[in-house]
N, C-alpha and C positions, 0 to 999 in steps of 0.2 A: 503496500498500499504505499503509495506517494506519504511524503511529510508535506504538511502546506505552513509550516511555520516558518516565518519572515528568518529565524537564525538556522536552520534546516536545511540541509539539501533539497532542491526541490526537481521532482518531475513532472514537469510543464504538461497541462493537458489542454486539449484542444476543445474552446466549452460553448455550446452555443446556449443566449443567453434570451429567454421568450418572456417578455414585458413589454407590455402595453402602455406604460407609464416611461416615457423618453427618459426623463431627467433621474427615475432608479433606474432604467437599465444603462444608463451615462455611471451613475455612483457605482452598480455594482461589477460594471464592468472594470470601472479603477479599482473597487477592492481587488477583482481575481486578477486583475494584474498584477497588483503589489504584492499578490500572495505568488508570481512567479510563472500565470497562466496565462496563456492567451484566447481572448475571444473571436472567434470565427466570425460570429454573427451576432447582431440583437436585431432577434424580430417581434412585432407586437401583434401578430394575426396568427389563427391557427395555421391558415393555409401557409402562410408563411414560414412556419414554425418548419410545418410538415417537408415543407421544401429547400430549405436551411440544412435541416436534417439529410437527406439524400443527399445534397452538392456536399455540405461538407465531412459528412462522416463525423462528429464530433465523441471524442472522448466521454465527454458529462454531457449535460442539459440539468439546465437552473430554468425551472418552469413556474411561471404566475399560474395556479390553477385557475383564475377567472381573466379574461381579458374582453375587451369590447367588442369584438370580430373573432366571434370562435368560442373554443373552448379549449384552455390547457390539456385539462384532463383530456378532454379528445385527440387533441394533437400528441402527446405521449402514446395514446393507446394506436392512435394509430401506425406512429412510429414506431415501437414495440413489434406492430406485423410483420417488419422488414427486415429487423435485427433488435436484440438487444442494446439497449442506451442505456447504464447508470444516469440516474435523474434524481433529482432532488424540488420537490413541490413548494414556492412560497405562498403566502394568501395573508392578507388581511383580514379572513373571514373565516376562523377555523370551522365555525357552524357548517357553514359553505359547502367543505370538501368530506362532507358524506360521503360521496358517490367514491372517493378512495379508497383503493382497499387498505387492509389493515398493514400491510407490512412497509407503505409507502412512505418516504420520508419529508416530513413536512415541517417546516418555519413557517413563523408567524412573522410579518410585519409587525412591529420595525423589529431587525434582528440587528445583533453584532457580529463584529470578522468571526469572533471565537464561534459564534454558531453556523455561521455556514462550514467554518471550516469542520467541526463537527459532523454536520451534514455530508456535506464532500466523503468525507472520512469513510460514514456510514453508508453510500450512496455506491460506492470505489468496492464496497465490503459486501455488496448484496449481489453483485456481476454471477451468473447462475453459472454452475460448471458445465464446462464444455468436456462430453466424454471423447 
């Protein structure tokens, strides 16, 4: 599992951010870059997220569960039909994430950097075993 603390060696991840609030998307991208990761795209819609996942083949997705145009949850469900990509859902409405599976990794907005780091570590540890 890659270390994601600033003082530890970092295995850079290529991360897709799905967030419909441009300011939050920019702040999240800056936070991830500060942790040593690369953000391949910031998408604000369900369709954009699905297309970006196919195009960039990210190592991880950070996904707002509720988007103005579509659903982050539906986008992840569609993407996972093609291949598994570890993912973290972020939400400002914990009750609105009832549709998520119990094993889904969810962090609530607002969150701190260490909350995001722990969620990323948990998402990467959840990769299914390949026979």
